[in-house]
A tleap script that builds the chain and sets N, CA, C and O, in Angstrom:
source leaprc.protein.ff14SB
mol = sequence {
  NMET ALA PRO SER LYS TYR PRO GLN GLU LEU
  ARG ASP ARG ALA THR ARG LEU ALA VAL GLU
  ALA ARG HIE ASP PRO ALA THR ARG SER GLY
  ALA ILE ALA ARG VAL ALA GLU GLN THR GLY
  ILE GLY LYS GLU THR LEU ARG ASN TRP VAL
  ARG LYS ALA GLU ASP ALA ASP LEU PRO VAL
  GLU PRO VAL ASP THR GLU ALA ARG ILE ARG
  GLN LEU GLU ALA GLU ASN ARG GLU LEU ARG
  ARG SER ASN GLU ILE LEU ARG SER ALA THR
  ALA PHE PHE ALA LYS ALA GLU PHE ASP ARG
  PRO GLN CARG
}
set mol.1.N position { -10.359 12.822 -32.125 }
set mol.1.CA position { -9.300 12.635 -31.074 }
set mol.1.C position { -8.378 12.076 -32.035 }
set mol.1.O position { -9.075 11.385 -32.779 }
set mol.2.N position { -7.240 12.018 -32.386 }
set mol.2.CA position { -6.086 11.562 -32.928 }
set mol.2.C position { -5.628 10.142 -32.317 }
set mol.2.O position { -5.611 9.961 -31.100 }
set mol.3.N position { -5.208 9.017 -33.363 }
set mol.3.CA position { -5.161 7.725 -32.587 }
set mol.3.C position { -3.728 7.999 -31.962 }
set mol.3.O position { -2.946 8.836 -32.414 }
set mol.4.N position { -3.532 7.345 -31.081 }
set mol.4.CA position { -2.302 7.077 -30.337 }
set mol.4.C position { -1.195 6.960 -31.184 }
set mol.4.O position { -1.446 6.665 -32.353 }
set mol.5.N position { 0.404 7.183 -30.743 }
set mol.5.CA position { 1.475 6.838 -31.439 }
set mol.5.C position { 1.919 5.902 -30.566 }
set mol.5.O position { 3.109 5.770 -30.853 }
set mol.6.N position { 1.660 5.178 -29.669 }
set mol.6.CA position { 1.616 4.075 -28.596 }
set mol.6.C position { 0.723 3.434 -28.500 }
set mol.6.O position { -0.367 3.969 -28.291 }
set mol.7.N position { 0.826 2.179 -28.603 }
set mol.7.CA position { -0.276 1.044 -28.113 }
set mol.7.C position { -0.225 1.123 -26.888 }
set mol.7.O position { 0.701 1.464 -26.153 }
set mol.8.N position { -1.749 0.643 -26.565 }
set mol.8.CA position { -2.269 1.120 -25.254 }
set mol.8.C position { -1.985 0.275 -24.162 }
set mol.8.O position { -2.107 0.640 -22.993 }
set mol.9.N position { -1.450 -1.316 -24.663 }
set mol.9.CA position { -0.763 -2.234 -23.565 }
set mol.9.C position { 0.657 -1.085 -23.123 }
set mol.9.O position { 0.669 -0.416 -22.090 }
set mol.10.N position { 1.661 -1.083 -24.074 }
set mol.10.CA position { 2.675 -0.458 -23.941 }
set mol.10.C position { 2.737 0.817 -22.984 }
set mol.10.O position { 3.674 1.080 -22.230 }
set mol.11.N position { 1.666 1.501 -23.137 }
set mol.11.CA position { 1.471 2.732 -22.554 }
set mol.11.C position { 1.233 2.259 -20.745 }
set mol.11.O position { 1.722 2.756 -19.730 }
set mol.12.N position { 0.445 1.309 -20.896 }
set mol.12.CA position { -0.052 0.779 -19.308 }
set mol.12.C position { 1.220 0.466 -18.594 }
set mol.12.O position { 1.592 0.915 -17.510 }
set mol.13.N position { 1.914 -0.502 -19.496 }
set mol.13.CA position { 2.723 -0.937 -18.862 }
set mol.13.C position { 4.118 -0.123 -18.727 }
set mol.13.O position { 5.040 -0.786 -18.253 }
set mol.14.N position { 4.401 1.205 -19.074 }
set mol.14.CA position { 5.287 1.726 -19.017 }
set mol.14.C position { 5.167 2.657 -17.829 }
set mol.14.O position { 6.028 2.804 -16.961 }
set mol.15.N position { 4.063 3.233 -17.890 }
set mol.15.CA position { 3.528 3.770 -16.719 }
set mol.15.C position { 3.088 3.223 -15.156 }
set mol.15.O position { 3.051 3.725 -14.033 }
set mol.16.N position { 2.712 1.609 -15.896 }
set mol.16.CA position { 3.109 1.070 -14.301 }
set mol.16.C position { 4.237 0.916 -13.643 }
set mol.16.O position { 4.346 0.856 -12.418 }
set mol.17.N position { 5.352 0.830 -14.674 }
set mol.17.CA position { 7.024 0.399 -14.215 }
set mol.17.C position { 7.323 1.697 -13.696 }
set mol.17.O position { 8.007 1.695 -12.673 }
set mol.18.N position { 6.893 3.067 -14.266 }
set mol.18.CA position { 7.748 4.272 -13.824 }
set mol.18.C position { 6.851 4.520 -12.541 }
set mol.18.O position { 7.473 5.137 -11.676 }
set mol.19.N position { 5.419 4.166 -12.160 }
set mol.19.CA position { 4.706 4.620 -10.962 }
set mol.19.C position { 5.865 3.516 -10.093 }
set mol.19.O position { 6.660 3.964 -9.267 }
set mol.20.N position { 5.808 2.488 -10.340 }
set mol.20.CA position { 6.191 1.466 -8.950 }
set mol.20.C position { 7.530 2.065 -8.719 }
set mol.20.O position { 7.748 2.469 -7.577 }
set mol.21.N position { 8.609 2.210 -9.753 }
set mol.21.CA position { 9.907 2.652 -9.697 }
set mol.21.C position { 9.973 3.840 -8.734 }
set mol.21.O position { 10.726 3.807 -7.761 }
set mol.22.N position { 9.149 4.940 -9.015 }
set mol.22.CA position { 8.759 6.240 -8.225 }
set mol.22.C position { 8.671 5.962 -6.789 }
set mol.22.O position { 9.309 6.627 -5.973 }
set mol.23.N position { 7.699 4.754 -6.375 }
set mol.23.CA position { 7.237 4.721 -5.445 }
set mol.23.C position { 8.831 4.077 -4.615 }
set mol.23.O position { 8.978 4.502 -3.469 }
set mol.24.N position { 9.683 3.351 -5.014 }
set mol.24.CA position { 10.706 2.742 -3.985 }
set mol.24.C position { 11.619 4.103 -4.258 }
set mol.24.O position { 11.686 4.800 -5.271 }
set mol.25.N position { 12.408 4.243 -2.772 }
set mol.25.CA position { 13.274 5.020 -2.848 }
set mol.25.C position { 14.473 5.212 -3.244 }
set mol.25.O position { 14.953 6.344 -3.303 }
set mol.26.N position { 15.085 4.206 -3.550 }
set mol.26.CA position { 15.900 3.149 -3.910 }
set mol.26.C position { 16.073 3.321 -5.956 }
set mol.26.O position { 16.954 2.900 -6.705 }
set mol.27.N position { 15.094 3.930 -6.181 }
set mol.27.CA position { 15.034 3.736 -7.659 }
set mol.27.C position { 14.613 4.826 -8.293 }
set mol.27.O position { 14.828 5.103 -9.474 }
set mol.28.N position { 13.679 5.795 -7.076 }
set mol.28.CA position { 12.807 7.171 -7.345 }
set mol.28.C position { 13.458 7.796 -8.744 }
set mol.28.O position { 12.965 7.754 -9.871 }
set mol.29.N position { 15.166 8.599 -8.172 }
set mol.29.CA position { 15.904 9.253 -9.067 }
set mol.29.C position { 16.074 8.925 -10.429 }
set mol.29.O position { 16.894 8.106 -10.843 }
set mol.30.N position { 15.350 9.526 -11.063 }
set mol.30.CA position { 15.357 9.211 -12.389 }
set mol.30.C position { 14.664 8.530 -12.619 }
set mol.30.O position { 15.022 8.101 -13.717 }
set mol.31.N position { 13.657 7.964 -12.291 }
set mol.31.CA position { 12.678 6.663 -12.553 }
set mol.31.C position { 12.091 6.809 -14.175 }
set mol.31.O position { 12.256 5.956 -15.047 }
set mol.32.N position { 11.482 7.902 -14.312 }
set mol.32.CA position { 10.742 8.069 -15.433 }
set mol.32.C position { 12.168 8.082 -16.709 }
set mol.32.O position { 12.181 7.356 -17.703 }
set mol.33.N position { 12.914 8.766 -16.459 }
set mol.33.CA position { 14.113 8.905 -17.474 }
set mol.33.C position { 14.290 7.410 -17.788 }
set mol.33.O position { 13.397 6.912 -18.473 }
set mol.34.N position { 14.991 6.859 -17.517 }
set mol.34.CA position { 15.385 5.120 -17.401 }
set mol.34.C position { 13.867 4.504 -18.024 }
set mol.34.O position { 13.831 4.069 -19.175 }
set mol.35.N position { 13.019 4.511 -17.421 }
set mol.35.CA position { 11.802 4.038 -17.870 }
set mol.35.C position { 11.417 4.076 -19.419 }
set mol.35.O position { 11.176 3.207 -20.257 }
set mol.36.N position { 11.471 5.522 -19.427 }
set mol.36.CA position { 11.221 6.357 -20.743 }
set mol.36.C position { 12.573 5.432 -22.026 }
set mol.36.O position { 12.251 4.613 -22.887 }
set mol.37.N position { 13.408 5.718 -21.855 }
set mol.37.CA position { 14.890 5.275 -22.435 }
set mol.37.C position { 14.566 3.495 -23.105 }
set mol.37.O position { 14.753 2.893 -24.162 }
set mol.38.N position { 13.927 3.172 -21.597 }
set mol.38.CA position { 13.719 1.477 -21.689 }
set mol.38.C position { 12.938 0.811 -22.659 }
set mol.38.O position { 13.127 -0.196 -23.341 }
set mol.39.N position { 11.819 1.790 -22.528 }
set mol.39.CA position { 10.620 0.862 -23.787 }
set mol.39.C position { 10.646 2.113 -24.775 }
set mol.39.O position { 9.573 2.305 -25.348 }
set mol.40.N position { 11.707 3.022 -25.084 }
set mol.40.CA position { 11.390 3.986 -26.366 }
set mol.40.C position { 10.395 4.894 -26.687 }
set mol.40.O position { 10.167 5.299 -27.827 }
set mol.41.N position { 9.545 5.352 -25.242 }
set mol.41.CA position { 8.823 6.307 -25.052 }
set mol.41.C position { 9.612 7.807 -24.651 }
set mol.41.O position { 10.622 7.921 -23.956 }
set mol.42.N position { 8.875 8.839 -25.270 }
set mol.42.CA position { 9.662 9.961 -25.023 }
set mol.42.C position { 9.342 10.417 -23.521 }
set mol.42.O position { 8.248 10.053 -23.090 }
set mol.43.N position { 10.422 11.405 -22.403 }
set mol.43.CA position { 10.614 11.305 -21.281 }
set mol.43.C position { 9.302 12.127 -20.896 }
set mol.43.O position { 8.680 11.667 -19.939 }
set mol.44.N position { 8.877 13.082 -21.396 }
set mol.44.CA position { 7.828 14.167 -21.229 }
set mol.44.C position { 6.575 13.273 -21.560 }
set mol.44.O position { 5.786 13.368 -20.620 }
set mol.45.N position { 6.138 12.513 -22.461 }
set mol.45.CA position { 5.017 11.809 -22.568 }
set mol.45.C position { 4.954 10.800 -21.467 }
set mol.45.O position { 3.897 10.416 -20.966 }
set mol.46.N position { 6.010 10.440 -21.160 }
set mol.46.CA position { 5.744 9.514 -20.037 }
set mol.46.C position { 5.708 10.324 -18.281 }
set mol.46.O position { 5.334 9.962 -17.166 }
set mol.47.N position { 6.115 11.139 -18.669 }
set mol.47.CA position { 6.124 11.866 -17.125 }
set mol.47.C position { 4.558 12.221 -17.096 }
set mol.47.O position { 4.062 12.397 -15.983 }
set mol.48.N position { 3.472 12.382 -18.601 }
set mol.48.CA position { 2.675 13.271 -18.424 }
set mol.48.C position { 1.587 11.893 -17.894 }
set mol.48.O position { 0.723 11.906 -17.018 }
set mol.49.N position { 1.955 10.950 -18.655 }
set mol.49.CA position { 1.068 9.307 -18.015 }
set mol.49.C position { 0.910 9.577 -16.794 }
set mol.49.O position { -0.085 10.045 -16.241 }
set mol.50.N position { 2.460 9.111 -16.121 }
set mol.50.CA position { 2.592 9.238 -14.584 }
set mol.50.C position { 1.818 9.951 -13.821 }
set mol.50.O position { 1.130 9.442 -12.937 }
set mol.51.N position { 1.851 11.457 -14.130 }
set mol.51.CA position { 1.172 12.193 -13.586 }
set mol.51.C position { -0.614 11.774 -13.488 }
set mol.51.O position { -1.503 11.591 -12.656 }
set mol.52.N position { -0.465 11.779 -14.391 }
set mol.52.CA position { -2.196 11.336 -14.922 }
set mol.52.C position { -2.592 10.185 -13.921 }
set mol.52.O position { -3.774 10.231 -13.580 }
set mol.53.N position { -1.947 9.303 -13.455 }
set mol.53.CA position { -1.855 7.769 -13.478 }
set mol.53.C position { -1.981 8.373 -11.715 }
set mol.53.O position { -2.936 8.044 -11.010 }
set mol.54.N position { -1.116 9.070 -11.329 }
set mol.54.CA position { -1.154 9.600 -9.816 }
set mol.54.C position { -1.999 10.051 -9.300 }
set mol.54.O position { -2.405 9.617 -8.222 }
set mol.55.N position { -2.642 11.296 -10.060 }
set mol.55.CA position { -3.302 11.505 -10.164 }
set mol.55.C position { -4.763 10.955 -9.497 }
set mol.55.O position { -5.418 11.398 -8.554 }
set mol.56.N position { -4.963 9.936 -10.287 }
set mol.56.CA position { -6.353 9.109 -10.249 }
set mol.56.C position { -6.094 8.426 -9.271 }
set mol.56.O position { -7.066 7.884 -8.743 }
set mol.57.N position { -4.713 8.182 -8.650 }
set mol.57.CA position { -5.009 7.551 -7.288 }
set mol.57.C position { -4.803 8.157 -6.233 }
set mol.57.O position { -4.376 7.636 -5.203 }
set mol.58.N position { -5.044 9.150 -6.362 }
set mol.58.CA position { -5.702 10.430 -5.047 }
set mol.58.C position { -6.869 9.928 -4.564 }
set mol.58.O position { -7.738 9.330 -5.198 }
set mol.59.N position { -6.837 10.244 -3.236 }
set mol.59.CA position { -8.602 10.256 -2.888 }
set mol.59.C position { -9.138 11.237 -3.285 }
set mol.59.O position { -8.420 12.215 -3.493 }
set mol.60.N position { -10.619 11.336 -3.538 }
set mol.60.CA position { -10.896 12.588 -3.758 }
set mol.60.C position { -11.760 13.473 -2.788 }
set mol.60.O position { -12.049 14.647 -3.018 }
set mol.61.N position { -12.188 12.661 -1.514 }
set mol.61.CA position { -12.522 13.498 -0.630 }
set mol.61.C position { -10.873 13.529 0.551 }
set mol.61.O position { -9.795 12.935 0.533 }
set mol.62.N position { -11.430 14.421 1.316 }
set mol.62.CA position { -10.030 14.908 2.175 }
set mol.62.C position { -10.335 13.622 3.430 }
set mol.62.O position { -11.364 13.400 4.069 }
set mol.63.N position { -9.025 12.940 3.457 }
set mol.63.CA position { -9.043 11.845 5.076 }
set mol.63.C position { -8.813 12.975 6.009 }
set mol.63.O position { -7.931 13.831 5.949 }
set mol.64.N position { -10.041 12.786 7.138 }
set mol.64.CA position { -9.899 13.422 8.562 }
set mol.64.C position { -8.780 12.659 8.924 }
set mol.64.O position { -8.698 11.439 8.787 }
set mol.65.N position { -7.822 13.480 9.440 }
set mol.65.CA position { -6.791 13.162 9.922 }
set mol.65.C position { -7.267 12.405 11.536 }
set mol.65.O position { -7.240 11.255 11.976 }
set mol.66.N position { -7.622 13.528 11.991 }
set mol.66.CA position { -7.891 13.227 13.605 }
set mol.66.C position { -8.871 12.427 13.658 }
set mol.66.O position { -9.091 12.143 14.835 }
set mol.67.N position { -9.550 11.938 12.976 }
set mol.67.CA position { -10.413 11.103 13.306 }
set mol.67.C position { -10.458 9.801 12.833 }
set mol.67.O position { -11.284 8.962 13.194 }
set mol.68.N position { -9.427 9.604 11.895 }
set mol.68.CA position { -8.474 8.575 11.407 }
set mol.68.C position { -7.732 8.062 13.088 }
set mol.68.O position { -7.961 7.013 13.691 }
set mol.69.N position { -7.055 8.910 13.400 }
set mol.69.CA position { -6.368 8.430 14.389 }
set mol.69.C position { -6.705 8.066 15.289 }
set mol.69.O position { -6.002 7.294 15.941 }
set mol.70.N position { -7.916 8.461 15.709 }
set mol.70.CA position { -9.364 8.510 16.903 }
set mol.70.C position { -9.966 6.744 16.864 }
set mol.70.O position { -10.217 5.845 17.667 }
set mol.71.N position { -9.982 6.962 15.525 }
set mol.71.CA position { -10.639 5.637 15.472 }
set mol.71.C position { -9.475 4.235 15.558 }
set mol.71.O position { -9.769 3.172 16.106 }
set mol.72.N position { -8.205 4.502 14.928 }
set mol.72.CA position { -6.855 3.405 14.796 }
set mol.72.C position { -6.744 3.683 16.729 }
set mol.72.O position { -6.296 2.650 17.224 }
set mol.73.N position { -6.966 4.513 17.569 }
set mol.73.CA position { -6.437 4.315 19.278 }
set mol.73.C position { -7.563 3.382 19.668 }
set mol.73.O position { -7.288 2.278 20.139 }
set mol.74.N position { -8.768 3.751 19.505 }
set mol.74.CA position { -9.921 2.814 19.603 }
set mol.74.C position { -9.660 1.468 19.279 }
set mol.74.O position { -10.091 0.548 19.974 }
set mol.75.N position { -8.952 1.290 18.225 }
set mol.75.CA position { -8.913 -0.502 17.827 }
set mol.75.C position { -7.835 -0.797 18.288 }
set mol.75.O position { -7.901 -1.980 18.621 }
set mol.76.N position { -6.658 -0.303 18.546 }
set mol.76.CA position { -5.668 -0.449 19.101 }
set mol.76.C position { -5.694 -0.853 20.766 }
set mol.76.O position { -4.863 -1.597 21.286 }
set mol.77.N position { -7.118 -0.032 21.669 }
set mol.77.CA position { -6.950 -0.723 22.731 }
set mol.77.C position { -8.273 -1.410 22.452 }
set mol.77.O position { -8.725 -1.371 23.596 }
set mol.78.N position { -9.304 -2.073 21.662 }
set mol.78.CA position { -9.608 -2.984 21.992 }
set mol.78.C position { -9.173 -4.230 21.587 }
set mol.78.O position { -9.701 -5.267 21.988 }
set mol.79.N position { -7.917 -4.183 20.549 }
set mol.79.CA position { -6.769 -5.451 20.376 }
set mol.79.C position { -6.002 -5.831 21.611 }
set mol.79.O position { -5.839 -7.003 21.949 }
set mol.80.N position { -5.543 -4.807 22.262 }
set mol.80.CA position { -5.018 -5.119 23.380 }
set mol.80.C position { -5.669 -5.697 24.828 }
set mol.80.O position { -5.081 -6.283 25.737 }
set mol.81.N position { -7.202 -5.294 24.706 }
set mol.81.CA position { -7.983 -5.795 25.736 }
set mol.81.C position { -8.210 -7.125 25.187 }
set mol.81.O position { -7.838 -8.008 25.960 }
set mol.82.N position { -8.733 -7.563 24.028 }
set mol.82.CA position { -8.910 -8.926 23.359 }
set mol.82.C position { -7.492 -9.752 23.563 }
set mol.82.O position { -7.712 -10.922 23.874 }
set mol.83.N position { -6.514 -9.522 23.492 }
set mol.83.CA position { -4.677 -10.120 24.011 }
set mol.83.C position { -4.920 -10.340 24.828 }
set mol.83.O position { -4.721 -11.529 25.080 }
set mol.84.N position { -5.607 -9.409 26.093 }
set mol.84.CA position { -5.153 -10.070 27.333 }
set mol.84.C position { -6.523 -10.672 27.857 }
set mol.84.O position { -6.334 -11.274 28.914 }
set mol.85.N position { -7.833 -10.694 27.445 }
set mol.85.CA position { -8.769 -11.735 27.768 }
set mol.85.C position { -7.710 -13.149 27.347 }
set mol.85.O position { -7.321 -13.771 28.335 }
set mol.86.N position { -7.373 -13.523 26.379 }
set mol.86.CA position { -6.446 -14.788 25.755 }
set mol.86.C position { -5.407 -14.943 26.358 }
set mol.86.O position { -4.957 -16.085 26.446 }
set mol.87.N position { -4.777 -13.939 26.902 }
set mol.87.CA position { -3.738 -14.329 27.671 }
set mol.87.C position { -4.252 -15.303 29.283 }
set mol.87.O position { -3.851 -16.321 29.848 }
set mol.88.N position { -5.360 -14.249 29.527 }
set mol.88.CA position { -5.685 -15.019 31.133 }
set mol.88.C position { -6.317 -16.006 30.614 }
set mol.88.O position { -6.449 -16.813 31.534 }
set mol.89.N position { -6.773 -16.410 29.707 }
set mol.89.CA position { -7.669 -17.632 29.672 }
set mol.89.C position { -6.973 -18.841 28.839 }
set mol.89.O position { -7.502 -19.890 28.471 }
set mol.90.N position { -5.817 -18.460 28.672 }
set mol.90.CA position { -4.705 -19.527 28.283 }
set mol.90.C position { -3.573 -19.713 29.407 }
set mol.90.O position { -2.457 -20.224 29.308 }
set mol.91.N position { -4.051 -19.284 30.221 }
set mol.91.CA position { -3.183 -19.278 31.588 }
set mol.91.C position { -3.896 -20.169 32.646 }
set mol.91.O position { -3.435 -20.953 33.475 }
set mol.92.N position { -5.372 -19.735 32.303 }
set mol.92.CA position { -6.261 -20.653 33.069 }
set mol.92.C position { -6.452 -21.606 32.573 }
set mol.92.O position { -6.339 -22.439 33.471 }
set mol.93.N position { -6.799 -22.339 31.241 }
set mol.93.CA position { -6.582 -23.404 31.034 }
set mol.93.C position { -5.273 -24.176 31.056 }
set mol.93.O position { -5.431 -25.388 31.200 }
set mol.94.N position { -4.660 -23.972 31.002 }
set mol.94.CA position { -2.902 -24.172 31.118 }
set mol.94.C position { -2.834 -24.682 32.885 }
set mol.94.O position { -1.955 -25.437 33.300 }
set mol.95.N position { -3.574 -24.292 33.478 }
set mol.95.CA position { -3.241 -24.212 34.904 }
set mol.95.C position { -4.000 -25.442 35.522 }
set mol.95.O position { -3.519 -26.170 36.391 }
set mol.96.N position { -5.335 -25.592 34.924 }
set mol.96.CA position { -6.380 -26.343 34.708 }
set mol.96.C position { -6.064 -27.982 33.999 }
set mol.96.O position { -6.465 -29.067 34.421 }
set mol.97.N position { -5.353 -27.739 32.996 }
set mol.97.CA position { -4.553 -28.955 32.944 }
set mol.97.C position { -3.445 -29.550 33.483 }
set mol.97.O position { -2.854 -30.594 33.208 }
set mol.98.N position { -3.284 -28.764 34.237 }
set mol.98.CA position { -1.556 -29.233 34.986 }
set mol.98.C position { -2.071 -29.701 36.300 }
set mol.98.O position { -1.437 -30.491 36.999 }
set mol.99.N position { -3.650 -29.026 36.750 }
set mol.99.CA position { -3.751 -29.624 37.911 }
set mol.99.C position { -4.650 -30.555 37.482 }
set mol.99.O position { -5.272 -30.779 38.520 }
set mol.100.N position { -5.100 -31.205 36.683 }
set mol.100.CA position { -5.717 -32.060 36.569 }
set mol.100.C position { -5.311 -33.631 36.906 }
set mol.100.O position { -4.185 -33.991 36.561 }
set mol.101.N position { -6.004 -34.382 37.430 }
set mol.101.CA position { -5.105 -35.485 38.028 }
set mol.101.C position { -5.309 -36.867 36.905 }
set mol.101.O position { -6.344 -37.257 36.365 }
set mol.102.N position { -3.934 -37.398 36.807 }
set mol.102.CA position { -3.308 -38.013 35.546 }
set mol.102.C position { -4.146 -39.062 36.184 }
set mol.102.O position { -4.745 -39.182 37.253 }
set mol.103.N position { -3.936 -39.849 35.000 }
set mol.103.CA position { -5.192 -41.255 35.004 }
set mol.103.C position { -4.085 -42.631 34.470 }
set mol.103.O position { -4.534 -43.770 34.342 }
savepdb mol mol.pdb
quit
């Protein structure tokens, strides 16, 4: 394998900047071209690095969306139930404190 034209630190920095810019809708358009110009790297070279970085971030196994939704709905129900218990307990102790005779 031939030595890289660009130092690894520059590759990592440019790739990170481009990926972050592509995730932000306000800066997505032309992100790779801007970062390539700012860092002195060829656009296609940077585009390849970004594509490889984004491919590496993709989950390997498919996510079962229906199961995830069911799990989140169950968690949501449990959290609502916990909040109701806490509200009831707060009201109970507030009333108990109010009803207690003062010294």
